[in-house]
C-alpha positions as CSV (number, residue, x, y, z in Angstrom):
1,M,19.6,-117.1,-4.9
2,Q,19.2,-117.5,-1.5
3,K,15.8,-115.5,-1.9
4,S,14.5,-118.0,-5.0
5,L,15.3,-121.2,-2.7
6,M,13.5,-119.1,0.2
7,C,10.3,-118.7,-2.3
8,C,10.3,-122.1,-3.4
9,A,10.3,-123.3,0.0
10,I,7.7,-120.8,1.1
11,A,5.6,-122.1,-1.9
12,L,6.3,-125.8,-0.9
13,M,5.2,-125.0,2.6
14,T,1.9,-123.0,1.4
15,V,1.2,-126.1,-1.0
16,G,1.5,-128.9,1.6
17,G,-0.7,-126.7,3.9
18,W,1.9,-125.4,6.0
19,A,0.5,-121.8,5.8
20,Q,-2.8,-123.0,7.2
21,A,-1.0,-124.5,10.3
22,Q,-3.6,-122.9,12.6
23,T,-6.2,-124.9,11.3
24,A,-4.3,-128.0,11.1
25,P,-2.8,-128.8,14.4
26,K,-2.2,-132.4,13.5
27,K,0.6,-131.5,10.8
28,L,4.0,-132.8,11.9
29,P,6.7,-130.3,12.3
30,A,9.8,-130.3,9.9
31,I,12.6,-132.1,10.8
32,E,16.3,-130.3,10.3
33,V,19.5,-132.4,10.5
34,L,23.0,-132.0,9.5
35,G,24.3,-134.1,6.5
36,K,28.1,-134.8,7.0
37,G,29.9,-137.0,4.9
38,V,31.2,-137.4,1.2
39,Q,30.0,-136.9,-2.3
40,I,31.7,-139.8,-4.5
41,Y,32.7,-139.2,-7.8
42,T,33.2,-141.5,-10.7
43,C,35.7,-140.7,-13.6
44,K,33.4,-141.3,-16.6
45,A,34.1,-140.6,-20.7
46,S,31.1,-138.7,-22.2
47,N,31.1,-137.3,-25.9
48,G,35.3,-138.0,-26.1
49,A,36.0,-136.2,-22.9
50,Y,36.4,-137.0,-19.3
51,A,34.5,-135.7,-16.4
52,W,33.8,-136.4,-12.7
53,T,30.3,-137.7,-12.5
54,L,28.2,-138.0,-9.5
55,K,27.9,-141.3,-8.4
56,A,25.9,-141.1,-4.9
57,P,26.2,-139.5,-1.3
58,D,27.5,-141.1,1.6
59,A,26.4,-138.9,4.9
60,T,25.2,-139.6,8.1
61,L,22.5,-137.1,9.4
62,I,22.7,-135.9,12.8
63,D,20.5,-133.9,14.7
64,A,20.6,-130.8,16.8
65,K,22.0,-132.9,19.7
66,G,24.6,-134.6,18.1
67,S,23.1,-137.7,17.7
68,A,23.5,-140.0,14.5
69,I,19.4,-140.2,13.7
70,G,20.1,-141.9,9.9
71,K,21.9,-142.0,6.6
72,H,21.8,-140.3,3.2
73,F,22.8,-142.3,0.0
74,A,22.3,-142.7,-3.8
75,G,18.6,-142.6,-4.9
76,P,19.0,-139.8,-3.5
77,S,17.7,-141.5,-0.5
78,W,17.3,-140.6,3.2
79,Q,16.9,-143.5,5.9
80,A,16.1,-142.9,9.7
81,N,17.5,-145.4,12.2
82,D,13.8,-146.5,12.4
83,G,14.3,-148.0,8.8
84,S,11.7,-145.7,7.0
85,T,13.1,-144.4,4.0
86,V,12.3,-141.4,1.6
87,V,13.5,-141.3,-2.0
88,G,13.8,-137.6,-3.6
89,E,13.3,-136.3,-6.8
90,P,14.8,-132.7,-7.5
91,L,12.6,-129.9,-8.2
92,N,15.2,-127.0,-7.9
93,V,18.6,-126.4,-8.1
94,S,20.3,-123.1,-7.1
95,A,23.9,-122.6,-6.7
96,S,25.4,-122.3,-3.3
97,P,26.3,-118.8,-2.4
98,D,29.8,-120.8,-1.6
99,A,31.4,-121.4,-4.9
100,G,33.2,-124.5,-3.5
101,A,30.2,-126.2,-2.4
102,V,27.4,-128.3,-3.9
103,A,24.4,-126.8,-5.1
104,W,21.1,-125.9,-2.7
105,L,18.1,-128.5,-3.4
106,V,14.4,-128.5,-3.3
107,L,13.2,-131.9,-3.6
108,H,10.1,-133.8,-3.7
109,A,9.3,-137.4,-2.3
110,K,8.7,-139.9,-5.1
111,S,8.7,-143.0,-3.1
112,H,8.7,-144.2,0.8
113,T,9.4,-147.4,2.8
114,G,8.8,-148.3,6.3
115,D,6.5,-146.5,8.7
116,G,8.9,-144.2,10.7
117,V,9.9,-140.5,10.5
118,M,10.5,-140.4,6.7
119,A,7.1,-142.3,6.0
120,N,5.3,-138.5,5.9
121,V,7.8,-136.8,4.2
122,Q,6.8,-134.6,1.1
123,Y,9.8,-132.7,0.4
124,I,13.4,-132.3,1.1
125,V,15.2,-129.0,1.2
126,R,19.2,-129.0,1.1
127,T,20.8,-125.7,2.2
128,H,23.7,-124.2,3.9
129,T,25.9,-126.8,1.9
130,Q,29.8,-126.9,2.3
131,G,32.2,-128.6,0.1
132,G,31.6,-131.6,-2.0
133,V,32.5,-130.4,-5.2
134,A,33.9,-132.6,-8.1
135,P,37.6,-132.1,-8.5
136,A,38.2,-129.9,-11.3
137,S,41.1,-131.8,-12.8
138,G,42.4,-135.6,-12.5
139,C,39.8,-137.4,-14.7
140,D,41.5,-138.6,-17.8
141,A,41.8,-141.7,-19.8
142,S,44.2,-142.8,-17.7
143,H,41.8,-142.5,-14.6
144,A,38.6,-143.6,-16.2
145,G,36.3,-145.8,-13.4
146,A,38.4,-144.1,-10.5
147,E,36.5,-142.9,-7.6
148,V,37.1,-139.7,-5.3
149,R,35.4,-138.9,-2.3
150,V,34.9,-135.0,-1.7
151,P,33.7,-134.2,1.9
152,Y,30.8,-132.2,2.5
153,S,28.0,-131.1,4.8
154,A,24.5,-129.8,4.2
155,T,21.5,-128.8,6.5
156,Y,18.7,-131.0,5.6
157,T,15.3,-130.3,6.2
158,F,12.4,-132.7,5.8
159,F,9.0,-131.3,5.3
160,R,5.8,-133.6,6.2
161,G,2.8,-134.0,4.8
């Protein structure tokens, strides 16, 4: 599964012109951060059964120096401290190699706001996930509408266009 995600990332870099970096020195490098926080799930009824449904992530984005540089929240959205935001839409989902972790994702930017570091992001890749999987039990009629916050972390790589 890591191979399929890597193939997708390589394909995205090629499509985005990253493979031609020698001829396009103005391309901005990718940004890689650690997302650390929670996945929020709500207990909902669906087709006569109850299940935990993802409501939103709530995470802090941390750079290699350990500094908080932004946040990740519903949308899915990523907002830098400079106010710029990118909203993504999934292109590919791969199960994490860790059965207890949320999936690895490749997302395409569907919208942007602001003029900062997220303004030119074209693709977002989530890898190296830990935790964040919805509980296997505890969602039934007596818990309808309840929320749980499950700790998780992931590496987010933002590819600029």
